[in-house]
N, C-alpha and C positions, 0 to 999 in steps of 0.2 A: 504494500500500500504506500502511496506517496503522501507524505504528511509534512505540512508546512507549520513551523512553530515560531511565532513572534515572541519577542522578549527572551531570546535564546541565551542571553548572558545574565538573565535574572535568576533569582532564587529558585522559582518553580520551573520556568522555561528551560533552564540549563539541565535540570535533572530529568525532565521529561525527554529532552533530546537525547541525553546519554542512554536512557533506557530504551526508547523506541528505535534508536539507530541500530540496535542489535538485530532487529528483524525487519525493519522497514526502510524505504527510501525516504530519508529525512533531509529537509533543508531548514536551517534556522535563520532567523532574521534578527539582526542586532543593530543597536544605534551607534553610539560613539565610544563604547568600551574598547580600549586599545587591544585587549586580549580577546581571542575567540575560543569557544569550547572545542572539544575534540570530536566534533561531528560537523558535517558540511554546513557552513554558516556564511552569510553575506551581510554586509552593512548596507542598511537602507533606511531612509527617513520616510515612514509611512504617512506622515502629514503632508508630504509634498505632492502636488498635482501629478496624476499619472503613475505614481509609484506602485500602487496596489495592482493596477491593470498590467503594468509591465512585469511585475513579480509573478503574477498568476499565469501570464502568457508564457514566461520562460520556464516556470516550474508548475506544470498543470497538476496541482495537488488534488487529491480526493477528499482530504480532510485538512482543515485549517484550525490549529490550536492557537487561539489568540490570547496570549498571556501578557503582552506588552501593555503597560499602563503607567500613568502618573498616579502613584498610590499613597504617597505621604499626605495624610489628612491636612496638616497645617500648611504644607506647600500648596495644596490645591486651593486653600482659602486665600492665600496671598497672591496666587497666580491663576485666578479662576479662568481667564481667557485661554491660557496655555492648557489647563486641565480639560477644558471643553474641546480644544483642538485635538488633543491626544486621545482622550478617553471616549469622546463622542464622535467627532467628525471622522477621524481616521478609522474608527471601528465601523462606522456606517458605510464608508467607502469600501473597506475591505470585505464586509459582508455582502454588499451589492455585487462587487466584482466576483466574489466566490460563487454567488448564486448564478451569475451569468456563465461562469465556467463549469458549473455543475458540481462544485465542491460544497461539502457540508462544513459548517463552522461550529466549533466548540468554544464558547466565549466564557472567560473566567471573570465572574463578578464577585460580589462581597456581601457579607452579613451587614455591612454598613448601609445597605438600602433600607434598613429598619431603624425606627426611632429609638428602640431599646427600652421602652417603657414597661414591657411585660416579659420579654424573654420567651423561650420555647417556641420560636417561630417555625412555621412550616410553609411550604409553597402556597398554601391557601391564604395566608395572611397578606393583608394589603401593605405594601411598602410605604414608608413615610420617612425618607432620609432627613437628617438634621444637619448635614454639612455638604459642602460642594462636592467632595469626593463621592459620597453616596448618591447625590443627585445626578452626577455625570454617569455613574455606573448604571443607574436605573434607566436613564434615557437611552444609553447604549444597549441595554438588554432589549428594550422595546424595538429598537431599530434592527437588531440582529434577528429577532424572532419574526419581524415583518418581512425581512429579506428572503427568508426561506423557511417553510414549516418544518423542515428536517433539522434545522439548527437546534443547538442545545446551549442553554445558559447554566453554567455550574457556579453556584454561589459558595465560595469557600469561607471558612470561619477560623481565623487565627491559626495559621499554619506554623508549626514548630519543627524543630530538627535543625541540625547543623547544615550550613551552606557548604557546597563542595566546590570551592574556589570562585564561584560566581554568585553575585547577589549577597544579601545579608538577611538574617532571621532574628527572631526573638531570642533563640538559643544563643546565637553569637553575641548579641548585645549583653545578655546576662553574664556570660563568661568574661567578656571584655570589661564590664564594670567591676566584677569581682576581682579581676587581676589588677585593675587600676586603684580602686578605693576600698575593696574588701567588703563593701555593703551595697545592696541594690534595693532602692525603694520601689515597691510595686503595689498597685491598687488592690485592696482587699474587697472592694465593693463594686467592681466592674467585671461582668461575667461574659464568658464566651463558651463555645464548644470546640476547643482546640483539637486540631488534627495534625498528625505527623506528616511531613512532606513525603515520606515513603508510602504512606497510605494514599495520599493524593495521586502520586505517580501510578501506583497499582490500580487505583480506581479509574483513572483516565485511560490507561492502557486497555482496561476491560471495556470501557465505554466506546473507545475508538472503533471497535469492531462490531458495535451493535447500534441499531437505529433507535436510540433513546433521544427524544426531542423535548422541547419545552424548557421548563425551569426545574433544576434539581439542586437540592441542598446537600452539600458535602462537608460535614463536620464530624467531630468525634462524638462518641456516645456519652461523654461526661460533660456536665456543666461545671466549669471551674472558674474561679476568679484569677486575675493575673498573678496574684500572690500565691495562690494554690498551685498554679502551673509552674511558677518559679521554684517553689519548694519541691515539686515533683522532679524537676530537672536536677536540683541539688541532690536529692536522694539517689537518682539514677547515676550521677557522676561521683557519688560518695563525697559530697561537700557538705559542710555544716549548714543546715537549713536556717540557722540564725543569721546567715548572710543576707537573707531576704527580710527587709524591713517593710512591714505592711502599713500603708497609708490609704487615704481616700482620694478618688479621682476628682472629688469636688474641690480639692485644694489646688488643682491645676488651673492656671490662668485662663485656659481655653476649655474649661469643663463643659460649657454650654454646647460645644461641638461634639462632645464625646458621649455616645450612647452608653447607658448603664448596663443593659443586659440584652445582648443580641444572640443568646444561645439558641440552638436549633432544637425543635421538638421532633416527635416521631412523624416523619413525612414520607415522601415517595421512596426514598432509598430503602427504608425499613419495610414498607408495605408492598411496593411493587417490584423491588429489586433485591430480594433477600440474599441473592448470590453475591451482591456487592457488599461484603462485610468489611467493617472498619474496626480495628482493634483500638482500645483506649490509648490515648497518647502516653500515659504513664508506662504502659507495656512496651511501646515502641522506643521510648526514651531509655528504658532500662536495657533494651537490646543494644542501643547505641554504645553504652558505656559499661557493658558487662565485664569486659576484660581488664580495664584499668581506669584510674581516675583521669579526668580530662585536665585537671589542674594539679600542680604539685602540692 
């Protein structure tokens, strides 16, 4: 199968590429990163006119995994026009061109399309984003699904696990802060359904070969606070859990932009796709650091 992966030097895109390249004809698309991963990748700015059409003409993909995005919430707030151009306009153009060429799109969205007032969200809940990032993702979802009924929107929820040379993750940030200052403040009252990147890659590899369309939530089976996830990471790496200092997200200067609880409830994956099993993030983290400590 010919698979195009945007965001190929990002945390998720790079790991998808490395795994799918084992069995498929893969082409990654990267922006300005000076280093490229160990699978075929080309540099291209998808916001430029004609870029998506040229790309899909030169590489007639059957599936497009669109992982490229401007994803930092505060950056999107301060650079709203750029976020709109990258997250919405480029996505819409790519989806339209893919439809014209007969390719199916798997678009990676986010739990941030929800306000976070209730938690336990399923695909049936009505989105109501409270920040620019969430609003751009929601608009892009609509345009992707309108472009082709075969397309799939995968809403991810707090992806954990170490980056493999490209991108950065929650896990990397925690270890970096521990190394620098010995303590890491994390919110004890902000909840997600964290999923390990290995689980994301396995799920997407499974989905690529199946005609699953519409919106699908992909998170872990546990509702954890940021602090709980940090402590789980410490346990896995055999680091003192006291390095995690619990505080409130309400103390953050931009708390109004931060949803409190965007955890996922029992939705399509559990009901319609029982084969698509996702192990608890704690189990996956333990597997990462089973042999030795990550820090001295």
